[in-house]
DOGUZA-940607 format. One line per field, with one value per residue: x, y, z of N, C-alpha, C, O, CB in turn. Coordinates in pm, whole numbers. Atoms other than C-alpha are relative to their C-alpha. Glycine has a CB too. Example, Ala and Ser with C-alpha at 12.3 -4.5 7.8 and 13.67 -1.06 7.14 Angstrom:
BEGIN
n_u: 89;-82 .
n_v: -119;-119 .
n_w: 0;-6 .
ca_u: 1230;1367 .
ca_v: -450;-106 .
ca_w: 780;714 .
c_u: 90;-77 .
c_v: 120;109 .
c_w: 0;73 .
o_u: 194;-26 .
o_v: 118;220 .
o_w: 66;90 .
cb_u: -99;41 .
cb_v: 3;46 .
cb_w: 125;-142 .
This chain:
BEGIN
n_u: 65;-85;88;-33;108;17;88;139;43;121;121;65;38;104;117;-9;103;-39;-128;18;14;15;-77;-25;-43;-25;7;-39;64;137;85;84;117;-46;-45;120;55;-87;20;140;65;106;-13;74;1;-126;13;-103;-113;-54;72;127;-33;-18;135;72;-55;47;144;18;-37;99;123;-22;13;131;48;-84;-129;-22;-139;-34;41;138;9;-51;-101;6;-126;-4;-102;-33;-104;-117;-117;0;29;118;-18;119;-11;100;0;29;12;-122;14;-118;-111;52;-64;88;73;-90;-81;87;34;-120;-31;-45;-22;-82;88;-78;101;-44;115;-18;127;-7;-81;-138;-24;-32;-43;-39;5;-38;27;-5;68;47;-111;-45;-144;-47;96;-59;64;-88;-58;-105;-44;-101;68;56;44;32;-91;-122;15;-108;-15;16;-70;-57;111;57;-87;0;132;4;22;-116;-39;-115;-17;68;-92;-100;60;107;132;12;-80;56;132;-3;27;133;92;-7;7;117;-40;-96;77;40;-118;-37;98;-36;-122;31;99;-21;117;-1;127;-17;119;81;73;107;99;58;8;132;20;125;12;69;-15;-37;27;-117 .
n_v: 25;76;59;131;59;-78;-114;44;72;-66;48;103;-61;-102;51;144;78;7;69;145;55;-117;-14;-139;-8;-132;5;-131;-55;50;-61;99;43;86;126;76;50;107;119;42;-34;-100;-86;34;-106;-5;-15;-88;51;131;108;17;69;141;53;7;112;125;8;38;142;83;1;86;-77;37;-108;-15;65;74;38;142;63;-37;-106;-131;-51;-143;-71;-144;-54;-142;-50;-44;-33;61;143;37;98;82;82;107;73;142;27;41;-24;-72;91;108;-41;-4;-126;-114;-23;-63;-135;-84;-45;-137;-53;75;60;57;47;100;61;103;33;28;121;-30;15;-134;-11;-133;-2;-122;20;-117;13;139;95;23;-18;66;47;88;0;-70;92;76;-95;56;65;-112;35;-114;-30;-59;37;-52;-143;-80;67;-98;-63;100;18;-124;-14;83;143;82;72;89;61;129;111;-5;0;95;-60;-74;-121;-92;-46;-139;-100;11;-92;-132;2;-70;-141;-17;-7;-140;-79;28;-67;-143;-15;20;-96;-135;-38;49;18;-54;6;-115;31;95;-63;-123;-1;-4;131;40;143;81;145;67;143;85 .
n_w: -127;-92;-101;-55;-78;-124;27;7;-120;-49;65;-82;-128;17;73;-26;70;140;11;-6;135;87;123;38;139;57;147;53;118;16;-102;-69;76;110;-59;-34;127;51;-83;12;-126;-9;-117;-121;-99;-74;-145;-53;-75;36;-70;71;126;-35;-26;127;77;-58;25;140;10;-68;78;116;123;57;85;118;-18;123;12;8;-125;-26;-99;34;-92;-26;21;-27;89;-13;89;-75;80;132;-16;-77;-107;-20;-121;-12;-127;16;142;69;143;49;29;83;124;116;-9;-11;120;101;-47;-2;136;8;-135;-95;-101;-112;-94;-97;-67;-102;-65;-143;-17;36;143;48;139;49;146;72;142;88;129;10;-16;-137;-14;-122;-99;-101;-131;-92;-98;69;103;90;112;76;134;84;110;-57;-142;-84;27;-122;-110;-94;-72;-91;-116;-78;-62;-120;26;-35;120;-5;-131;-9;8;-105;-132;-22;-21;-125;10;99;-40;-43;101;58;-68;60;146;52;-4;110;125;11;32;138;85;2;79;141;49;-51;-79;-138;-70;-135;-85;34;123;-30;-87;51;145;62;63;64;-27;98;-18;124;-10;-20 .
ca_u: 10863;11040;10747;10812;10593;10653;10458;10143;10129;9851;9611;9541;9530;9307;9073;9058;8731;8847;9194;9050;8975;9015;9132;9287;9326;9481;9405;9576;9379;9041;8775;8556;8248;8446;8607;8266;8148;8450;8373;8008;7900;7631;7611;7501;7407;7721;7706;7916;8263;8484;8305;7979;8148;8246;7889;7750;7986;7886;7517;7551;7730;7472;7189;7348;7327;6959;6898;7084;7360;7473;7837;8017;7940;7593;7674;7780;8080;8049;8318;8409;8605;8782;8987;9341;9605;9503;9431;9117;9145;8898;8842;8662;8585;8597;8651;8899;8778;9086;9324;9101;9300;9022;8846;9138;9343;9052;8963;9325;9310;9511;9585;9814;9654;9804;9604;9660;9430;9416;9128;9050;9233;9553;9516;9675;9768;9940;9886;10057;9923;9973;9727;9584;9928;10015;10359;10386;10179;10269;10141;10281;10334;10555;10729;10997;10738;10666;10488;10413;10585;10836;10837;11166;11108;11023;11270;11447;11116;10985;11287;11292;10917;10977;10927;11159;11311;11548;11483;11279;11577;11802;11552;11317;10945;10983;11257;11062;10740;10848;10854;10513;10347;10453;10401;10055;10183;10466;10204;10066;10419;10495;10171;10275;10619;10467;10198;10325;9995;10002;9701;9667;9435;9319;9225;9025;8853;8788;8811;8518;8406;8147;8011;7890;7867;8016;7926;8162 .
ca_v: 9400;9266;9106;8806;8568;8785;9066;8853;8706;8956;8775;8468;8680;8953;8745;8401;8293;8375;8232;7883;7835;8084;8160;8499;8590;8896;8961;9242;9457;9289;9488;9311;9309;9159;8900;8797;8766;8553;8315;8287;8463;8701;8989;8931;9164;9276;9203;9422;9309;9003;8797;8859;8750;8423;8372;8445;8189;7916;8001;7966;7632;7499;7597;7377;7663;7578;7920;7857;7618;7520;7441;7109;7037;7189;7480;7842;8011;8353;8601;8953;9172;9506;9713;9770;9952;9823;9473;9304;9127;8840;8673;8340;8237;7857;7853;7741;7863;8087;7789;7559;7557;7476;7790;8019;7968;8052;8355;8479;8558;8875;8909;8804;8577;8499;8291;8096;7872;7667;7477;7371;7039;7215;7128;7417;7545;7840;7937;8196;8223;8463;8486;8132;7974;7819;7956;7813;7597;7418;7324;7571;7285;7113;7400;7176;7015;7281;7266;7493;7648;7836;7641;7790;8150;8266;8057;8358;8523;8201;8158;8524;8511;8231;7897;7621;7519;7224;7083;6774;6555;6672;6680;6422;6480;6590;6839;6987;7044;7386;7585;7453;7683;7986;7868;8018;8356;8305;8252;8600;8739;8564;8693;9046;8997;8878;9146;9445;9448;9419;9272;9465;9455;9804;9684;9394;9613;9925;9827;9887;9536;9425;9077;8797;8422;8188;7829;7555 .
ca_w: 10996;11304;11486;11710;11907;12215;12045;12045;12394;12467;12233;12447;12762;12621;12404;12569;12407;12055;12123;12181;11810;11527;11176;11092;10725;10558;10189;9999;9756;9808;9995;10253;10029;9740;9967;10092;9731;9634;9919;9820;10137;10248;10492;10850;11133;11316;11691;11917;12019;11978;12243;12056;11731;11900;12023;11676;11520;11764;11726;11349;11384;11627;11397;11130;10882;10839;10686;10363;10465;10118;10194;10165;10530;10511;10737;10743;10902;11065;10958;11072;10830;10853;10609;10736;10532;10190;10325;10451;10784;10809;11146;11179;11537;11544;11167;10905;10564;10534;10533;10326;10004;9759;9884;9963;9647;9417;9630;9621;9246;9183;9554;9836;10096;10439;10686;11005;11205;11524;11683;12036;11982;11875;11507;11317;10974;10804;10440;10219;9864;9574;9285;9329;9387;9722;9807;10158;10385;10706;11048;11303;11549;11287;11103;10951;10723;10461;10127;9833;9532;9752;10082;10201;10091;10444;10647;10796;10882;11036;11259;11364;11434;11683;11508;11638;11304;11269;11615;11534;11447;11730;12017;12160;12213;12574;12491;12198;12395;12522;12195;12091;12346;12138;11779;11746;11862;11612;11339;11411;11395;11065;10915;11015;10860;10532;10510;10705;10894;11272;11446;11771;12068;11972;11624;11765;12023;11817;11450;11217;11129;10881;10927;10709;10676;10419;10337;10458 .
c_u: 88;-81;50;-119;-27;-94;-147;-45;-128;-128;-74;-48;-119;-127;-6;-104;36;125;-13;-5;-29;74;9;55;20;6;28;-81;-140;-84;-88;-120;39;49;-119;-62;82;-20;-144;-81;-111;22;-85;2;127;-28;116;109;40;-73;-134;22;14;-137;-77;49;-51;-150;-27;35;-108;-131;12;-14;-133;-58;97;136;35;144;20;-47;-141;-17;52;97;-15;138;-18;117;18;108;114;115;8;-24;-136;41;-132;23;-115;11;-40;-17;132;-9;127;118;-46;39;-93;-90;95;75;-82;-27;119;38;37;38;104;-90;87;-99;61;-116;48;-137;22;83;147;36;22;49;36;5;40;-18;10;-70;-30;109;39;152;56;-118;72;-87;94;64;116;59;108;-61;-77;-31;-29;104;131;2;107;19;-4;73;54;-110;-63;85;-1;-134;-13;-27;128;43;120;20;-57;97;95;-58;-113;-130;-9;77;-64;-137;-2;-36;-141;-99;-5;-24;-121;17;99;-72;-52;119;44;-97;30;123;-28;-90;29;-116;7;-142;24;-127;-93;-82;-116;-110;-75;-12;-143;-20;-135;-4;-77;10;30;-28;129;-46 .
c_v: -89;-69;-138;-52;80;118;-38;-82;59;-67;-102;57;94;-49;-152;-83;-18;-85;-152;-63;115;-21;149;1;146;-14;139;36;-50;55;-105;-49;-93;-134;-88;-59;-119;-130;-49;35;102;82;-52;122;-7;16;83;-71;-142;-115;-28;-68;-150;-65;-18;-118;-132;-17;-48;-147;-90;-7;-90;73;-22;109;19;-63;-87;-45;-150;-75;43;112;134;44;151;61;148;57;149;36;58;23;-67;-151;-16;-105;-74;-92;-100;-62;-145;-39;-34;22;63;-88;-120;31;5;123;119;28;67;145;94;53;148;62;-83;-44;-64;-34;-99;-38;-92;-31;-44;-125;22;-29;139;-1;144;-8;137;-29;133;-36;-146;-105;-11;14;-76;-46;-94;3;70;-90;-80;84;-54;-74;107;-43;127;23;59;-31;57;151;85;-62;98;65;-95;-14;124;22;-86;-146;-79;-87;-91;-70;-141;-117;-5;-10;-102;72;84;131;102;53;150;100;-5;98;135;0;73;151;28;8;142;85;-23;67;150;24;-12;109;144;50;-64;-14;42;-15;118;-22;-93;64;113;6;3;-127;-8;-151;-71;-147;-60;-149;-78;-147 .
c_w: 87;109;42;79;126;-19;1;121;57;-53;87;132;-15;-65;17;-74;-147;-17;6;-139;-95;-131;-30;-142;-39;-151;-53;-124;-28;115;67;-81;-114;53;35;-127;-52;78;-3;122;-12;126;115;92;83;150;53;76;-34;70;-69;-134;25;22;-130;-83;54;-21;-143;-20;59;-76;-121;-131;-67;-89;-117;15;-118;-17;-4;124;42;99;-50;110;14;-20;35;-77;22;-100;83;-98;-135;2;65;102;16;120;1;139;-25;-147;-64;-151;-57;-33;-82;-145;-119;1;-10;-129;-109;39;-1;-138;0;132;74;115;107;111;99;90;112;58;144;30;-34;-144;-59;-143;-30;-152;-52;-148;-74;-130;-34;15;147;6;119;82;95;124;97;105;-60;-113;-93;-119;-77;-143;-78;-107;48;150;92;-15;126;119;102;81;100;126;89;69;124;-23;28;-118;28;132;9;0;119;139;7;27;126;-9;-93;40;30;-108;-55;63;-68;-151;-55;10;-113;-134;-23;-45;-145;-96;-9;-86;-150;-58;38;85;138;50;144;81;-31;-126;29;84;-67;-152;-50;-82;-67;9;-110;37;-135;16;25;-2 .
o_u: 150;-30;104;-216;-142;-155;-234;-147;-200;-233;-194;-153;-209;-234;4;-75;26;138;80;43;-126;158;-94;150;-61;79;-41;-96;-193;-59;-112;-147;-31;25;-117;-108;26;-1;-181;-178;-148;87;-190;88;168;-73;215;82;-41;-96;-176;-63;-34;-164;-146;-31;-90;-197;-117;-34;-145;-204;-88;-29;-144;-141;166;234;14;183;-75;-92;-186;-127;89;79;-17;238;-125;228;-77;196;93;173;113;-25;-187;99;-236;121;-231;102;-143;-101;237;75;168;202;33;-18;-77;-147;72;88;-35;-23;102;145;-40;55;143;-174;167;-173;149;-204;154;-221;135;128;227;151;-54;85;-22;55;-11;46;-11;-28;8;82;65;224;166;-214;163;-172;208;177;203;40;137;10;-187;36;-37;203;234;-8;87;117;51;36;37;-97;-101;32;-8;-139;-91;-47;237;12;208;131;-29;76;142;17;-184;-131;-68;31;-45;-196;-103;-128;-191;-197;-102;-24;-116;-33;94;-24;-51;106;82;-55;18;129;34;-88;-18;-116;13;-222;110;-235;-215;-197;-227;-227;-194;-60;-235;30;-236;99;-157;61;-17;-17;236;36 .
o_v: -183;-93;-213;20;88;165;49;-150;-9;-58;-86;16;97;9;-225;-196;-128;-159;-222;-175;188;-110;217;-72;231;-99;235;-45;-27;22;-211;-169;-190;-237;-209;-174;-219;-239;-141;-34;145;36;-113;209;-116;122;103;-135;-220;-219;-143;-144;-232;-173;-119;-186;-220;-129;-129;-218;-192;-106;-121;11;-16;82;121;-9;-208;-85;-227;-189;10;133;148;12;223;4;205;4;223;-45;140;-73;-119;-214;77;-208;-12;-166;-64;-142;-172;-121;-28;-30;30;-50;-212;121;92;159;212;144;159;234;215;112;232;184;-191;33;-153;52;-177;44;-153;59;-46;-143;-71;-12;231;-106;237;-105;240;-118;240;-127;-194;-224;90;-69;-132;28;-167;90;26;-64;-126;51;9;-110;146;-130;236;-49;43;62;65;206;195;-38;79;82;-55;-14;113;83;-55;-220;-37;-206;-57;-117;-214;-215;-112;-34;-125;194;191;234;223;132;216;179;96;137;209;107;123;225;135;77;191;171;72;122;209;122;56;134;237;166;-186;79;-14;-36;103;20;-73;30;133;105;-42;-138;40;-217;-11;-183;-14;-202;-40;-237 .
o_w: 39;218;-39;104;171;77;-3;115;130;11;112;183;69;-44;-82;-115;-201;-114;-32;-157;-76;-144;-39;-173;-5;-203;-20;-216;-136;231;8;-83;-142;-10;11;-126;-97;23;70;155;-121;220;95;79;123;193;-18;178;-85;8;-80;-180;-54;-29;-149;-149;-23;-45;-167;-94;1;-68;-187;-236;-190;-175;-126;-37;-116;-127;9;115;152;151;-167;227;-86;23;14;-69;48;-128;172;-148;-173;-104;128;67;39;124;-17;161;-87;-181;0;-225;-168;-115;-107;-207;-205;-102;-87;-168;-175;-46;7;-152;47;140;30;162;77;158;63;120;102;71;192;143;-28;-183;-29;-197;26;-208;-7;-203;-17;-201;-141;3;213;-49;113;103;55;141;112;147;13;-230;-195;-212;-39;-200;-21;-115;-18;231;213;35;128;234;222;203;210;238;211;176;214;74;-10;-121;107;159;104;72;157;234;-91;42;124;42;-75;-35;5;-88;-107;0;-51;-212;-167;-74;-174;-225;-136;-132;-213;-198;-116;-160;-230;-178;-29;128;150;39;212;26;-27;-134;-21;69;-42;-206;18;-194;-17;6;-183;143;-239;127;-23;13 .
cb_u: -139;104;-144;127;34;135;36;-21;111;1;34;96;118;54;6;-14;-137;22;92;-127;-113;52;-65;99;-102;131;-140;149;82;-4;-86;-50;-74;111;86;-102;-3;145;42;-7;101;-142;-39;61;-125;88;-5;-62;-30;146;-24;-70;130;89;-77;18;153;33;-68;86;134;-24;-35;-96;110;-98;-14;16;1;-39;78;151;100;-73;75;-115;142;-52;49;12;-36;46;-57;40;120;129;110;-114;44;-34;-3;20;-96;-126;-61;28;-121;41;65;-156;112;-84;-80;98;58;-133;-57;115;-120;-104;-132;122;-97;110;-117;119;-88;101;-73;-139;-56;90;-119;104;-109;140;-140;150;-140;149;83;-68;122;-44;33;90;-122;145;-33;-75;-108;-56;52;90;-97;96;-126;-15;-66;6;1;129;-106;-147;113;80;-106;-13;142;33;-110;-100;-46;-31;32;120;-65;-98;79;78;-53;32;-105;52;140;-9;-48;133;95;-51;42;134;0;-127;62;100;-118;-57;114;4;-144;25;104;-65;-135;22;-131;81;-53;42;40;87;94;57;68;82;71;-17;14;-10;-69;57;-128;151;-68;73 .
cb_v: -64;92;-11;6;-143;49;62;-81;4;147;-63;-116;75;111;39;-25;67;140;46;-33;-109;126;-80;71;-67;62;-53;1;-29;-157;111;60;122;69;28;90;112;42;29;-147;51;-66;145;-125;-8;116;-139;101;8;-5;37;136;58;-15;92;131;3;-4;136;88;-26;53;141;-113;-36;-31;132;143;-82;84;58;-18;34;-116;-39;103;-36;28;-16;31;-28;33;107;-104;-34;28;-70;-53;68;-82;90;-108;67;-38;117;-146;89;98;-48;-17;-91;-126;6;-23;-130;-79;-6;-77;-26;82;4;86;-104;101;-65;54;-77;46;-110;-16;-112;-77;-74;64;-50;46;-38;44;-62;45;63;-20;44;-141;147;95;-72;43;-146;108;-95;-135;122;-94;-114;120;-91;123;94;155;-147;-70;46;15;-84;107;50;-136;-31;119;-36;51;-22;-89;97;74;85;-17;8;125;140;-92;-107;-85;-33;-67;-78;32;-15;-141;17;60;-141;-43;37;-116;-99;53;-35;-151;-22;51;-104;-134;-37;94;-42;96;-151;147;1;120;-62;-121;51;115;-119;128;-111;52;-22;25;-65;25;-51;34 .
cb_w: -23;64;-54;89;37;49;-133;-123;107;-41;-135;25;61;-80;-151;147;14;-57;110;76;-7;69;-119;100;-94;57;-49;-34;-115;-3;-60;128;-56;-79;125;74;-105;8;143;-24;95;-1;-36;71;89;-51;71;89;144;33;148;-20;-61;128;96;-78;4;150;24;-92;71;140;-45;2;-95;111;81;-33;127;-118;113;-16;111;47;123;-16;-47;143;-146;153;-145;145;-98;109;74;-67;86;-92;135;-127;129;-111;102;78;-70;27;-29;100;129;15;-30;-7;132;112;-51;-15;139;57;-93;-62;79;53;-63;51;-74;85;-101;112;-78;56;-85;87;-72;90;-97;59;-50;33;-20;-27;-110;-133;-85;51;12;82;-68;34;48;67;52;-55;66;77;50;1;5;84;-98;-26;12;-34;-95;33;-54;-76;-99;-70;-45;-89;-100;90;-145;121;-112;-32;104;-114;-127;-12;35;116;4;118;-47;-133;120;51;-111;15;146;28;-49;75;137;-1;3;134;95;-24;54;142;42;-19;52;-114;-72;92;-9;-5;150;-18;-104;73;125;46;-57;-90;104;-150;134;-140;63;-37;-127;134 .
């Protein structure tokens, strides 16, 4: 895969409400129903369209998960899932379960798990796991600080995707502000490079999604 940040500039423009805060996760070889089971979730009625998914997520948060909110924080996270080329794409509007390691690593048993998240305050995270092992994790805003069993395994892919590697020591804060605007698009590109699955506007608009909620 040769995806770069430039291939994902459409996301913020086309889906501005979702782009404010989201977590996108791709899981290989685990069907949506099984993924929901692994996360301790349950099925929910599927509203129509991404904007409706965002509304459903916020409604669930505002309700405090009162209808069965048994998670650590007493709430539930709305998720929308679709099967794509042998992978399950899971989208969490205003969520972060996909990058929460104590949840994601267990759920990645026997599978590959690639997830990236950002919230409205710019807090972000990227996670690549294989069969319960964290291979790579980092904050897209600070790509030079990497963790995991193979933290440098995707260096070439990260740089080609658009992450500004090796610039923190040579550039001051003002000079390094520019690339930060593209790191979340670069996270989409890196996820595509690691999985072979492209997230497209057509997939988000026309994909067959099943919905659920998981405790958080």
